[in-house]
N, C-alpha and C positions, 0 to 999 in steps of 0.2 A: 192356103194363107201367105202373104207378102212378107218380105221379111222385117217392114214396121213392124207388121201385128204378130208376128214373131218376135220381136224383142219386146212389146208389150206385155205379150204371154210370160215373158220369159222372167219380166218383173214382178208380175201377180204371181209367179212362182215362189218368189224366191219372199214375196210379202207373206206368202201361205206359210216357206218353210218357215221363218222368222214366229210365226204364231204357231206354230205345229212344235216348235225345238224341243222345247220337254215329254212330249209323248217319243220323239223320234229317239230322243234320248233314253232311255225306258225300254225300248223295242230292240239295242242293241243285244238287251240280255235274255227278249225273246232267243232273236236266231241261236244263241250261244248256246241255249240250256235244247231246242229245237235236234242240234248236231250230237246233244247229247254231252256236252260241256259243260267245265264249272264253270261259274261267271265271279268266283271269285270274293271280296268283298265290294260293295257296293252304297257306299255311304251316300249322304247327301252329296258331299262335296264332288264325287263323283259323276254324278249326276249331272249334278251342277258345271263340270268342268266340260262335258260332253254337249250338252245344249249350247253352252256357248260356243262351240264350234258349228255347229249349227248355225248360230246365231251370226256368225261369223260368214257362213256360205251361203245367208240368204240377205245379209249387207249386200255383198258382191252383187248378186243377182238382181236383187230389187235398182241396184245403184242408187242408192241412202244415202253412204258413205265411200267415201275411200279407202277399203277398206287393201292395203298393202301385202304384199308373201311375207315382209317382217310380222307382222301380225300371227297372221298362221304360225310361222316359224317360231314364236314368241311361245304360244296355247302348248305345241309341240316339246320346249324344253320346260314350262310348268307340269304338263302332265309326264309327263319323264322322270320327271323327279319326284309327283308324287306316286307314282306307279314302285320308286323304290318305296316308296314312305311306308307302304302300307305292304310290301315284301311280296310285290308280285313277282316271280320268277320272267327273265329275258323273254325266252322263246313263247310265253300264255300273253305276256303284255302286248308281244307284237303281234300273234296271235287274233288278240282285241280291234289291231285295227284296222283289220280290213273290213269289218263287222262295217262300220263309221262308210263306207265305198256302198257295203250290201243294202247298209239302211235308208242311206241318200238315193240310191238310184231305184230302193225299191218304190222310195216317196216320188222320185219324177214320173215313173211310168205312168203311176195314178194320173198325174199334172199334162203326161202326153196326148193320154188317150182324152181326161178332159177339156186338153184344150184343143186337140186336132193336133198337134205340132206337128209339121213341116221336119220331115228328115235331115234339115243342112240344119233347123232349130236344135233337133236334139245332138248335134256334132257341135253347137254353138256351146249348149250346155257342157258337154266333156271337156271339151278345149279350156273354159276355167274350172272347171271343178275339178278334175282330178289330174293336173298338174298339182295346184293348190295341194289334192291332197297327198301328192308324193310328196312334197317339200315340210307336209305338217310329221309326215312319220319318219321321213329323214331328221328332222329336228327332234322329234321324243327317242331316237334310237341313240343318237349321239351323247343327249342330253342322261338317258338314264342312262347307259355305261359314265358317262363323265362322275355323277353325282354319286352310282354306286360306287368307281375306284374312289372317289374322294373319302366317303364315310368308309372304306374298306382300311384307307391310310390313315383315318383318324384310330380306329380299333389297335392297326399293325403298331402305332406312334404307342396305341395305350398298355399294348401288351408288352411292347419293349420296354416300355422303365419299368412294367413291373417283372419282367425277368435279372434286371439287373437293381436291384433292390440296396441299395447303400445306405445301413439306417445306424444311424448317430446315437451311440452308447451312455456316453456321459457328452464331455465339453469337447474333450481331444479324443473322444476312441469310438472307433465305428465296426462296422460289422459288414461284408457283401457274402451270405448265402449263396451260393450257384448252384441248383437244382435246373435237371435235365442236360441234354444233347449239348455240346458245345462248338459249334459248328467257326469255320473260318468268319464268317460274318458276324455274328455274336461273340465270337470273339475281338474282334474291332469294336464293338457296341460297347463290353465291357471296358476295354481300354477308355473309349470315350469318357463311357461316364462315371470311372469311380476318379479320372483324373480332375473332370468338372465339379462331382460332389465331395470329391477331396479337398479342392483348393474350394469350393463353398464354405463348408462346413468344418473347415483351417481343423481338417484331423492328425494329430500324427502318428496313428497308429490306426491298423486297417487290418482287419482279421478277413484275411480271404478262406471260406469252410466253404469245401467241392465234396463232401461228403452225402452230397446229392447226385453229382453226378456220377453218372453210370461206367462213362469210354471218353477216353480223354487221349485224341490223335496223334502225331508228332508234331505236325502244323499245330494244332492246337498249346499243346504246352510249348511250344517257342513261342506264341505269341503270347501265351498269359505269362511268361518270364518276361518278354516286353512288358506287359504292363507290369510287371513288379519293379524292372527297372527304373522306368519310367517313373514310377512313385515314389523313389528312391533320391533322384532327382529333385523332384518337391522338396524334399525332406519326410517324405509317409516313411515308417516305418509299419512292415508287411510282414504278417506271421500267416503260415499257410496249415489249417487242420483239415482233418477230414483224407490225405493223402495217403492214395490206394496202393501196394505195393507197386503195379501194376504202371501205375503212372510213374513212382519213383525210376522205375526200372527204362522208361521210357525215357525221361529226364537224363537218366544217366549212359542213356546212349545217344543223346544229344550232348554231349559234353559240358551241360550245363551245371555250372559249380554253385552250392549250397553252400559257400563261402558266405557268412553275414547274411544268411534268411533264417528268422526261427521259422522253426516246423513246432508243430504240436499236435501229438497223436489224435486229442478228443478235444473242439470246442469249450465243451462245458468243462473238460480239467482248467483250460488254460483261462476261462474265462473265470472260475475261483482262485485262480492263482493272483489274480487281476482285482478281487474281492467282492465281485459277485456272489453271492450266495443263496441254498437256497433253505427258505422256512419251508413248513406244512399249509402257513398261509398265506404267505407273499413273499416275494421276489426282492433283496434289498441290496444294495451298494454298502458295501463297508466301507 
């Protein structure tokens, strides 16, 4: 078979690839199961995405349209995000990409035998298909990591917002209950959020309750009092409650003065002083 005949055969192979794209999309799961692996979620959306990639390869080989590498990269980006959407682990997602190569070359093997293609024609096939597959997998990997990081960042922002809840009790009174470990990063977050929310809510007095904080080290205690001093500059009076003996010792060892700072042993008792009372059926503000 001469080169011209080889090219004609390759075009026919591309056309057959387009016709069989849905079969090949499902064939991937056969290979995964044959190796004893879990195929994960296989939805119509995933099958459609697989078939789309085989469609692109068929169009490249049949020369029906000018299919650029950017189109394959776009497919990789889209399916990388799709894998994150279906919560497929990265190692499993990357493992599944190799089955595209296995399936498409299984298909090519049958066509090579049918058309009796020469060795040079097979090389021509590989020169077209393999680089595009490599670019597709690269785009898939980059998109997966980027999209996953974006979701994690949004989740982290939501958690951070919940970890520093400035809650307004009245028009000018608010509470900041702190729960869990406070490290240097979180103490900075407390500083930023407390200042921002107190300005937004026009808070005149803020209760900072520490009863849910197990340990506060020297650095965090120093940062906490920086928050208090910054709030004072904004005209916000601060009352600390739930202050444990070990925290008090840490503060004293730092030479931090309690002068001008309101200390409450119990948040409950302090709120009662401000008119909050507990009734059997409801809580009211006197």
